[in-house]
TIMI-2910 file (N, C-alpha, C, CB; in pm, 1 decimal, decimal comma, always signed):
<rs>
+----------+----------+----------+----------+----------+----------+----------+----------+----------+----------+----------+----------+------+
!      n_x !      n_y !      n_z !     ca_x !     ca_y !     ca_z !      c_x !      c_y !      c_z !     cb_x !     cb_y !     cb_z ! resn !
+----------+----------+----------+----------+----------+----------+----------+----------+----------+----------+----------+----------+------+
!   -119,0 !     +0,3 !   -824,5 !   -255,9 !    -33,8 !   -853,9 !   -349,7 !    +25,6 !   -747,6 !   -272,0 !   -186,2 !   -862,1 !  Met !
!   -303,9 !    +22,6 !   -625,0 !   -385,8 !    +78,7 !   -516,8 !   -405,9 !   +228,2 !   -538,5 !   -320,2 !    +52,9 !   -378,9 !  Ile !
!   -300,7 !   +296,6 !   -582,4 !   -312,3 !   +440,7 !   -608,2 !   -413,7 !   +467,9 !   -720,0 !   -174,4 !   +500,2 !   -645,6 !  His !
!   -415,6 !   +380,2 !   -819,3 !   -512,2 !   +394,4 !   -928,1 !   -655,0 !   +388,6 !   -873,0 !   -490,8 !   +284,0 !  -1034,9 !  Phe !
!   -682,8 !   +289,9 !   -788,0 !   -816,0 !   +276,6 !   -730,3 !   -849,7 !   +394,9 !   -639,6 !   -826,7 !   +146,1 !   -652,1 !  Tyr !
!   -750,1 !   +444,1 !   -566,4 !   -774,7 !   +560,3 !   -480,7 !   -813,1 !   +681,5 !   -564,4 !   -650,7 !   +591,9 !   -395,2 !  Glu !
!   -740,5 !   +704,5 !   -673,4 !   -772,7 !   +817,6 !   -761,7 !   -911,3 !   +801,0 !   -822,3 !   -667,6 !   +830,8 !   -873,5 !  Lys !
!   -939,9 !   +679,9 !   -867,1 !  -1068,9 !   +652,2 !   -928,1 !  -1181,7 !   +677,0 !   -828,8 !  -1074,1 !   +508,3 !   -979,8 !  Leu !
!  -1162,6 !   +636,9 !   -705,6 !  -1264,4 !   +654,9 !   -603,4 !  -1288,4 !   +803,8 !   -577,0 !  -1223,2 !   +583,3 !   -473,9 !  Met !
!  -1182,4 !   +882,5 !   -577,0 !  -1195,1 !  +1026,9 !   -554,2 !  -1270,1 !  +1093,2 !   -669,8 !  -1055,7 !  +1091,7 !   -537,1 !  Ile !
!  -1239,0 !  +1050,2 !   -793,0 !  -1299,2 !  +1112,1 !   -911,2 !  -1443,9 !  +1068,9 !   -933,8 !  -1217,3 !  +1079,0 !  -1033,4 !  Glu !
!  -1479,9 !   +951,9 !   -884,9 !  -1612,5 !   +898,1 !   -911,0 !  -1710,7 !   +942,2 !   -802,4 !  -1607,5 !   +744,8 !   -919,6 !  Cys !
!  -1820,0 !  +1002,7 !   -844,0 !  -1918,3 !  +1046,7 !   -745,9 !  -2048,3 !   +965,3 !   -753,3 !  -1948,6 !  +1194,2 !   -766,0 !  Asp !
!  -2053,8 !   +865,4 !   -839,0 !  -2171,8 !   +779,5 !   -847,5 !  -2162,8 !   +676,3 !   -735,8 !  -2182,5 !   +710,1 !   -988,2 !  Tyr !
!  -2259,4 !   +671,7 !   -645,6 !  -2249,2 !   +588,2 !   -525,6 !  -2221,5 !   +439,9 !   -550,5 !  -2374,2 !   +600,1 !   -448,6 !  Pro !
!  -2289,1 !   +378,7 !   -646,8 !  -2268,0 !   +235,9 !   -672,1 !  -2127,2 !   +207,8 !   -721,8 !  -2369,3 !   +184,7 !   -773,2 !  Asp !
!  -2081,3 !   +290,6 !   -812,2 !  -1946,3 !   +271,6 !   -866,2 !  -1843,1 !   +300,5 !   -758,2 !  -1922,5 !   +362,7 !   -989,4 !  Val !
!  -1867,0 !   +403,7 !   -679,7 !  -1775,9 !   +437,9 !   -571,5 !  -1765,2 !   +323,3 !   -471,5 !  -1822,2 !   +565,7 !   -501,2 !  Asn !
!  -1878,0 !   +263,2 !   -436,7 !  -1877,6 !   +150,4 !   -342,7 !  -1802,6 !    +31,5 !   -402,1 !  -2022,2 !   +109,5 !   -306,2 !  Ala !
!  -1822,8 !     +5,8 !   -531,3 !  -1754,3 !   -104,2 !   -598,2 !  -1602,9 !    -82,3 !   -598,2 !  -1805,8 !   -119,7 !   -741,9 !  Phe !
!  -1560,7 !    +38,5 !   -630,3 !  -1417,7 !    +70,3 !   -632,4 !  -1361,1 !    +62,3 !   -491,5 !  -1393,1 !   +210,9 !   -692,8 !  Val !
!  -1436,2 !   +104,6 !   -391,5 !  -1391,4 !    +95,9 !   -252,6 !  -1367,6 !    -50,6 !   -213,6 !  -1495,5 !   +161,0 !   -157,8 !  Arg !
!  -1458,3 !   -139,5 !   -255,5 !  -1441,0 !   -282,1 !   -227,7 !  -1313,9 !   -335,6 !   -294,6 !  -1564,2 !   -361,5 !   -276,0 !  Glu !
!  -1292,0 !   -295,3 !   -419,6 !  -1170,7 !   -337,2 !   -490,6 !  -1045,8 !   -287,3 !   -418,5 !  -1172,3 !   -285,2 !   -635,7 !  Leu !
!  -1050,8 !   -162,4 !   -375,0 !   -937,8 !   -102,9 !   -304,2 !   -909,4 !   -178,4 !   -174,9 !   -964,9 !    +45,1 !   -274,5 !  Leu !
!  -1011,6 !   -210,4 !   -100,3 !   -992,5 !   -284,2 !    +24,8 !   -936,6 !   -423,7 !     -1,9 !  -1125,0 !   -294,5 !   +101,9 !  Glu !
!   -988,5 !   -488,9 !   -105,9 !   -940,0 !   -622,3 !   -141,2 !   -792,8 !   -618,7 !   -181,2 !  -1024,0 !   -681,0 !   -255,3 !  Glu !
!   -756,9 !   -523,5 !   -265,7 !   -617,4 !   -513,0 !   -310,6 !   -526,1 !   -476,8 !   -193,4 !   -604,0 !   -407,4 !   -423,3 !  Lys !
!   -574,5 !   -394,1 !   -102,5 !   -494,3 !   -357,9 !    +14,7 !   -468,8 !   -479,9 !   +102,5 !   -564,4 !   -247,8 !    +96,2 !  Ser !
!   -570,4 !   -565,1 !   +119,8 !   -552,2 !   -687,9 !   +197,0 !   -451,1 !   -779,8 !   +129,6 !   -686,2 !   -760,6 !   +214,6 !  Arg !
!   -456,7 !   -787,7 !     -2,7 !   -363,1 !   -873,0 !    -76,2 !   -220,4 !   -822,5 !    -58,3 !   -399,8 !   -878,1 !   -226,0 !  Ile !
!   -200,6 !   -692,2 !    -69,6 !    -67,3 !   -634,2 !    -51,6 !    -17,1 !   -660,0 !    +89,3 !    -69,1 !   -483,1 !    -80,5 !  Val !
!   -102,3 !   -644,7 !   +188,0 !    -65,2 !   -671,5 !   +326,9 !    -26,4 !   -818,0 !   +344,1 !   -180,8 !   -635,2 !   +422,2 !  Leu !
!   -102,8 !   -907,6 !   +284,7 !    -74,4 !  -1051,0 !   +294,2 !    +60,7 !  -1083,5 !   +228,9 !   -187,6 !  -1133,3 !   +227,3 !  His !
!    +88,3 !  -1024,0 !   +114,5 !   +216,5 !  -1045,2 !    +46,7 !   +331,0 !   -996,1 !   +134,1 !   +218,9 !   -973,2 !    -89,9 !  Ile !
!   +315,7 !   -879,1 !   +192,8 !   +420,6 !   -825,7 !   +280,3 !   +443,6 !   -915,2 !   +401,7 !   +384,3 !   -684,6 !   +326,1 !  Asn !
!   +336,7 !   -969,2 !   +458,9 !   +350,7 !  -1059,5 !   +572,6 !   +427,9 !  -1185,2 !   +532,7 !   +212,6 !  -1097,2 !   +628,3 !  Gln !
!   +394,1 !  -1241,6 !   +416,5 !   +464,2 !  -1361,6 !   +369,0 !   +610,9 !  -1331,9 !   +342,6 !   +398,0 !  -1416,1 !   +241,6 !  Lys !
!   +640,8 !  -1218,0 !   +281,9 !   +780,3 !  -1180,9 !   +257,1 !   +857,5 !  -1167,7 !   +387,8 !   +787,6 !  -1049,5 !   +178,2 !  Leu !
!   +795,1 !  -1109,1 !   +489,3 !   +860,2 !  -1096,7 !   +619,4 !   +885,2 !  -1233,5 !   +681,8 !   +775,4 !  -1011,1 !   +713,3 !  Asn !
!   +788,8 !  -1326,1 !   +666,8 !   +808,0 !  -1461,7 !   +717,7 !   +924,8 !  -1530,7 !   +647,7 !   +680,1 !  -1544,0 !   +699,9 !  Glu !
!   +931,5 !  -1515,3 !   +516,7 !  +1039,7 !  -1577,5 !   +439,3 !  +1174,6 !  -1519,7 !   +481,2 !  +1017,3 !  -1556,9 !   +287,3 !  Ile !
!  +1180,6 !  -1387,8 !   +498,6 !  +1306,0 !  -1324,4 !   +542,6 !  +1347,7 !  -1376,9 !   +679,6 !  +1290,5 !  -1170,5 !   +547,2 !  Arg !
!  +1250,9 !  -1387,4 !   +770,3 !  +1280,7 !  -1434,9 !   +905,9 !  +1332,1 !  -1578,4 !   +901,9 !  +1155,2 !  -1425,5 !   +995,7 !  Ala !
!  +1268,3 !  -1664,3 !   +822,1 !  +1314,7 !  -1802,7 !   +809,9 !  +1455,5 !  -1808,3 !   +751,4 !  +1218,1 !  -1884,1 !   +722,5 !  Arg !
!  +1481,9 !  -1722,5 !   +655,1 !  +1615,4 !  -1716,9 !   +595,4 !  +1720,8 !  -1675,9 !   +697,0 !  +1616,7 !  -1620,2 !   +478,1 !  Gly !
!  +1687,7 !  -1580,3 !   +780,5 !  +1782,1 !  -1536,4 !   +882,5 !  +1807,5 !  -1646,3 !   +984,4 !  +1730,6 !  -1411,1 !   +952,4 !  Gln !
!  +1703,5 !  -1718,8 !  +1021,4 !  +1719,6 !  -1830,4 !  +1115,7 !  +1807,5 !  -1937,4 !  +1052,5 !  +1581,3 !  -1890,1 !  +1156,4 !  Val !
!  +1780,2 !  -1969,1 !   +927,1 !  +1860,3 !  -2071,2 !   +858,3 !  +2006,4 !  -2028,8 !   +848,2 !  +1803,7 !  -2098,3 !   +717,9 !  Ser !
!  +2029,6 !  -1902,5 !   +815,8 !  +2167,7 !  -1852,8 !   +807,8 !  +2236,5 !  -1863,4 !   +942,6 !  +2170,5 !  -1707,1 !   +758,8 !  Glu !
!  +2162,6 !  -1833,3 !  +1049,8 !  +2219,7 !  -1843,0 !  +1184,0 !  +2255,4 !  -1985,7 !  +1219,6 !  +2123,2 !  -1787,5 !  +1286,4 !  Gly !
!  +2168,7 !  -2078,7 !  +1183,3 !  +2195,6 !  -2219,1 !  +1212,2 !  +2316,3 !  -2267,2 !  +1132,5 !  +2072,3 !  -2305,7 !  +1180,6 !  Ile !
!  +2320,5 !  -2234,4 !  +1005,5 !  +2432,1 !  -2276,7 !   +920,1 !  +2563,3 !  -2217,2 !   +969,7 !  +2407,1 !  -2235,4 !   +773,8 !  Ile !
!  +2561,4 !  -2088,7 !  +1006,0 !  +2684,9 !  -2025,2 !  +1051,3 !  +2732,8 !  -2082,3 !  +1184,2 !  +2664,9 !  -1875,1 !  +1064,0 !  Ser !
!  +2643,1 !  -2137,2 !  +1264,3 !  +2685,2 !  -2195,2 !  +1391,8 !  +2762,1 !  -2324,8 !  +1371,3 !  +2564,4 !  -2220,1 !  +1481,2 !  Ser !
!  +2747,9 !  -2387,6 !  +1255,5 !  +2819,7 !  -2510,7 !  +1225,2 !  +2949,2 !  -2486,8 !  +1149,5 !  +2731,9 !  -2602,4 !  +1145,9 !  Phe !
!  +2969,6 !  -2365,2 !  +1103,4 !  +3092,1 !  -2333,8 !  +1030,6 !  +3207,2 !  -2319,9 !  +1128,6 !  +3075,6 !  -2204,7 !   +947,3 !  Glu !
!  +3319,6 !  -2377,7 !  +1094,0 !  +3434,4 !  -2367,2 !  +1185,2 !  +3487,8 !  -2223,9 !  +1188,9 !  +3546,8 !  -2464,6 !  +1142,3 !  Pro !
!  +3534,3 !  -2186,1 !  +1305,7 !  +3597,0 !  -2054,1 !  +1319,7 !  +3735,9 !  -2059,4 !  +1259,6 !  +3603,2 !  -2009,7 !  +1469,0 !  Asp !
!  +3762,7 !  -1967,6 !  +1169,9 !  +3895,0 !  -1960,5 !  +1106,4 !  +3973,6 !  -1850,3 !  +1174,9 !  +3884,1 !  -1934,0 !   +951,6 !  Ile !
!  +4089,6 !  -1888,0 !  +1229,5 !  +4171,8 !  -1790,5 !  +1302,3 !  +4293,3 !  -1756,6 !  +1222,5 !  +4212,6 !  -1843,3 !  +1439,7 !  Ile !
+----------+----------+----------+----------+----------+----------+----------+----------+----------+----------+----------+----------+------+
</rs>
């Protein structure tokens, strides 16, 4: 979707429309960044949980 807005911004030379598309592009970029941050947090929590769980598992020899 971001690529679509980037292409549209390049093709559009009308200042008002270009500014509007630029705002949309910035908004969508922030949303994608926020999603990536949340995914990284979830992964990190999962790794911590796995580490805690594995520390309670008995060692099998």
